[in-house]
C-alpha positions in Angstrom: 16.9 43.9 -13.8 16.2 43.4 -10.0 12.5 43.4 -10.7 13.0 40.6 -13.3 15.1 38.5 -10.9 12.5 39.0 -8.1 9.8 37.7 -10.5 11.9 34.7 -11.4 12.6 33.8 -7.8 8.9 34.1 -6.9 8.1 31.7 -9.8 10.7 29.3 -8.7 9.5 29.3 -5.1 6.1 28.2 -6.3 7.6 25.3 -8.2 9.8 24.3 -5.3 6.8 24.3 -3.0 4.8 22.1 -5.3 7.6 19.7 -5.9 8.2 19.5 -2.1 4.5 18.8 -1.6 4.8 16.0 -4.2 7.8 14.5 -2.4 6.0 14.8 1.0 3.0 13.0 -0.3 5.1 10.2 -1.9 7.0 9.8 1.4 3.8 9.7 3.3 2.5 7.0 1.0 5.7 5.0 1.4 5.5 5.4 5.2 1.9 4.2 5.2 2.8 1.1 3.2 5.7 0.2 5.5 3.5 0.8 8.5 0.7 -1.4 7.0 3.2 -4.2 6.3 4.5 -4.1 9.8 1.0 -4.2 11.2 0.2 -7.1 8.9 3.3 -9.0 9.9 2.5 -8.5 13.6 -1.1 -9.6 13.2 -0.5 -12.7 11.2 -0.1 -15.8 13.5 -1.2 -18.7 11.3 -1.1 -19.6 7.6 -3.6 -22.0 6.1 -3.6 -23.6 2.6 -6.9 -22.8 1.0 -8.8 -23.8 -2.2 -11.5 -21.5 -3.6 -14.4 -23.5 -5.0 -17.3 -22.5 -7.1 -20.4 -23.0 -5.0 -22.7 -23.9 -7.9 -20.6 -26.5 -9.7 -18.1 -27.5 -7.0 -15.1 -27.0 -9.3 -11.9 -25.5 -7.8 -11.2 -22.0 -9.0 -7.9 -21.1 -7.3 -5.5 -22.1 -4.6 -3.6 -20.0 -2.1 -2.7 -19.2 1.4 -4.9 -17.4 4.0 -3.1 -15.5 6.8 -5.1 -15.5 10.1 -4.8 -13.2 13.1 -5.2 -14.2 16.8 -9.0 -14.3 16.6 -8.8 -16.7 13.6 -10.1 -14.1 11.1 -8.5 -13.8 7.7 -6.1 -10.8 7.4 -4.8 -11.5 3.9 -5.3 -14.0 1.1 -2.5 -14.7 -1.3 -3.4 -16.6 -4.4 -1.0 -19.0 -6.1 -0.9 -19.7 -9.8 
């Protein structure tokens, strides 16, 4: 009986560790996303309306907003429908 309980607890420990590892990886991913959003929000200083145009025909393909940092480089582009 004790031997059987010991086996069951060993099996459960392995499951608990793997589920904890999954939770840790999920929380790390969430933390990275939050950190990235904070970095993006602190880097964005200017918003510009943009139109994406086909270079060969000159027809507009999409419209959106470009987010620029201090140096004037595009940090993010958000397309509008």
